C-alpha positions as CSV (number, residue, x, y, z in Angstrom):
1,M,64.6,-6.0,99.0
2,R,65.8,-2.6,100.3
3,L,62.5,-1.0,99.1
4,F,60.6,-3.7,101.1
5,W,62.4,-2.8,104.4
6,I,61.8,0.9,103.9
7,T,58.1,0.3,103.2
8,A,57.9,-2.0,106.2
9,A,59.6,0.5,108.5
10,A,57.2,3.3,107.3
11,M,54.2,1.1,108.0
12,L,55.4,0.4,111.5
13,L,55.9,4.1,112.2
14,S,52.4,4.7,111.0
15,V,50.9,2.0,113.2
16,G,52.9,3.3,116.2
17,A,51.7,6.8,115.6
18,T,48.0,5.6,115.5
19,A,48.4,3.6,118.7
20,A,49.9,6.6,120.5
21,A,47.0,8.8,119.4
22,Q,44.6,6.4,121.1
23,S,46.3,6.6,124.4
24,T,44.6,8.3,127.4
25,S,47.6,10.6,127.6
26,S,48.3,13.2,124.9
27,G,51.6,14.5,126.1
28,L,50.1,17.6,127.6
29,V,47.1,16.1,129.4
30,E,46.2,12.7,130.8
31,F,42.5,11.9,130.9
32,K,40.9,9.7,133.5
33,P,38.9,7.8,132.3
34,G,40.1,7.8,128.7
35,K,36.5,7.2,127.4
36,L,33.1,7.9,129.0
37,K,31.0,4.7,128.8
38,F,27.5,5.1,130.3
39,S,25.6,1.9,131.2
40,S,22.0,1.5,130.1
41,V,19.9,4.5,131.3
42,L,16.1,4.7,131.6
43,M,14.6,7.0,129.0
44,G,13.9,10.4,130.5
45,R,16.5,9.9,133.3
46,C,20.1,11.2,133.5
47,K,23.3,9.6,134.7
48,P,26.4,11.7,135.4
49,R,30.0,10.6,135.0
50,K,33.2,12.4,136.1
51,I,36.2,13.0,133.9
52,D,39.6,14.5,134.9
53,A,42.2,16.2,132.7
54,I,45.6,16.2,134.5
55,N,48.2,18.6,133.2
56,T,51.2,16.3,132.7
57,S,53.3,18.9,130.8
58,G,56.0,21.1,132.2
59,S,54.0,24.3,131.4
60,T,50.7,25.9,132.4
61,I,47.5,25.5,130.3
62,Q,45.6,28.8,129.8
63,A,41.8,28.8,130.0
64,P,41.2,25.0,130.2
65,V,37.6,24.0,129.4
66,F,35.7,20.9,128.4
67,Q,33.0,21.1,125.6
68,V,30.6,18.6,124.1
69,E,31.4,18.6,120.4
70,E,29.0,15.9,119.2
71,G,25.9,14.3,120.9
72,G,24.7,17.5,122.6
73,E,21.1,16.3,122.4
74,V,21.8,13.5,125.0
75,F,25.3,14.4,126.5
76,S,25.7,17.6,128.5
77,L,28.1,19.2,130.9
78,Q,26.7,19.8,134.3
79,N,29.1,22.7,134.6
80,R,32.0,23.9,132.4
81,G,34.3,22.1,134.7
82,K,36.2,22.9,137.9
83,C,39.4,24.0,136.3
84,P,42.1,26.2,137.7
85,D,42.9,29.0,135.3
86,P,45.8,28.8,134.5
87,Q,46.1,25.0,135.0
88,D,49.6,24.5,136.4
89,P,51.6,21.2,135.9
90,G,50.2,18.4,138.0
91,E,46.8,20.2,138.5
92,T,43.5,18.6,137.6
93,C,40.6,20.0,135.6
94,R,37.4,18.1,136.4
95,A,34.1,18.0,134.6
96,Y,30.8,16.0,135.0
97,V,29.0,14.9,131.9
98,S,25.4,13.8,132.1
99,F,23.8,11.3,129.7
100,C,20.1,11.8,129.3
101,P,18.6,9.6,126.6
102,G,15.1,10.6,125.4
103,M,14.5,7.5,123.4
104,F,15.4,3.9,123.2
105,G,18.7,3.2,121.4
106,R,22.5,3.6,121.4
107,Y,24.1,7.0,121.4
108,K,27.6,8.3,120.7
109,G,29.2,11.7,121.3
110,T,32.5,13.4,121.7
111,L,33.9,15.6,124.4
112,V,36.8,18.0,123.7
113,F,39.4,19.5,126.0
114,S,40.5,23.0,124.9
115,A,44.2,22.5,125.8
116,N,44.8,19.9,123.0
117,D,41.5,19.5,121.2
118,R,41.7,15.7,121.8
119,K,38.4,14.0,121.4
120,I,37.1,11.8,124.2
121,Q,34.6,9.2,123.0
122,M,31.2,9.0,124.9
123,T,28.8,6.1,124.5
124,G,25.5,5.1,126.2
125,S,22.2,3.4,125.6
126,G,18.7,4.4,126.4
127,R,16.3,1.8,127.7
128,Q,12.6,1.6,128.3
129,G,11.3,1.1,131.8
130,G,9.1,-1.7,133.0
131,R,6.6,-2.2,135.8
């Protein structure tokens, strides 16, 4: 019976750690929004979305920057971000990501913030135009 309780406690700790990792706050940085979801975009057109990384820690972040890690064929940064360097506690680093589908279909990508290497999921779909 004692082994059961130890195993159950370990499972709960594991589940709790997984749930915390999916939060929009990583301890150092809070992301708004937590995911970038692009609505259906006409093929050959682009749609930008804004994302903010707010320094919620008690220390500065050196050389903060956003980077597209996966999905670079359809997701791109309009700029490397408007980020103060260093980024003091409470300051915001802002970037704009464009979604430009070249073909019909669903797309996925990831955006990474240098301060904590947390991956922000990006999704969108390309659609065909009509008359």
